[in-house]
C-alpha positions, 0 to 999 in steps of 0.5 A: 445623616452625614455618617449614614451617607458615608457608610452607603458610599463605602459599601457602595465602593466595596461592591464596586470592587467586588464587581471588578474583581469578579469581572477581571477573574471571568475575563482572565478565565475566558481568556485562558480558555480561548482556543487557538484554532477550531476544527473537526476530528478525522480519522485515516479511512480506506475504502476496500474495493474488490480486485476480482469478479465473482460471487462473495462466498464469505464475507465476515465482517460487521460495522462497528467491530475492530479488525487487526491488519491483514486479517482475513475477512471474505472470499471471492469464488476462485474456482475458475482461476484455480483451474486456470492455474492447474491448466497452466502447470500442466502446459509448462510441464509438457513444454519442458518435456519437449526440450531436446535431448542435446547430449544424446544427440551429439553423443552419436556424432562424437563417437563417429568423429572419434572412430574417424580420427582412429581410422585417420592414425591407422591409414597414416601408419599404413602410408608410412609403410607404403600399404595405403595411398594418401587418397584414403587418408584425404577421404578420411580427413574430408569426413572428419571435417564433415562430421565437426560440421554436423556436430556444430550445426546440430548443437547450434540447432539444439541450442536455439530450440532449447532457447525457444522453449525456455522462453515460452515456458518463461512466458507461461510462468509470468501468466502463472504469477498473474493467476496466482496473484488473482487468486490471492486477490480473491481473499478479502483482507483489512489493510490496516487495524480499524473499525469497519465504518461502512459495509457495502456488499453481503455474502452471495452478492456479485463482486467485480473489479472496482466495487467498493466492499467496506470502509475501515478507519484507524479510531485509535489514532486520529487527528483534527484539522484546523485552520491558522492565520498567517500570524499565528503560522510563525509560532507553530512548527512540526512536532510541536505539542498542543491540547485537543479539546472536545466539549462535554455536556456540562461544559467543560472539556475532554483534553487530549494530548496531540502533536502538529503533524502537518502544516499545509505549505500554502495558503488557501481561503477560509472554508465554505462552512464560514458563511460571512463575507469577510471571513471567507476572503481571509487566507488561512493555513491548514494544520493537522494536529494528531493525537490518541483517542481514548474513545471520546473523539468520534469522526466529525465531532467539532473541537478546538486546539490549544498549541503549547 
């Protein structure tokens, strides 16, 4: 009887030991799997809007497809802008054709001045030979002075006219650059390499300045925005490595290597999705952990982060 009681107590002790070991193992595993922060996966999203007014002649993009940066995906009607460019180019040519020929106009006066100087020399020789009067020399000198003044006035007038025309042409060239930029803006290109998230317009619809055309996101390089407490802030830094974990249907995790790329410089209240009053009162810091997406992560997918 006593031996049976001792045997039962020994078995009970063994069961307690096994239970303690299992509890400790589960507790350690649970602690090991605890995340440091929780958040939602996000990506860099860009909404491309129209910079021109006109009919959308071509728009070759499809939601869910991947496009390279600076890839031509659409075109807005450019006919009116093209005609304005041609008209302005013709106006520039016409203005340049009106530039005064300063060289030919001044050459006539230079030739006259050259003749007068020769005549002055001839009359000076005659005066030395007492064959001419000094009045003749004075008249020639006066005409020489008048001719020099005419040359200076002509050069000044022609220079002013030429400068005015050049400034007019320069203003038209600025307008031409604006039109060329407007023409280039009619060609729709992707700003980054990424996936088309939304398409807001179809071919043959009217586009206008500011109208959204499509939204593109870089799904290869994503980030998860999490919130940490002030106690955790001292243990992390920019560039620090972390593990981003996404839930799998079997209860396990998809693990992705990440790195801290941004830490908020100021505290904020816990986001509103935390419903309890006590949690909303806590001050936290926003942190972005960037990671290379292998296709597992989707925008809006919840996940957690373990800092290394």
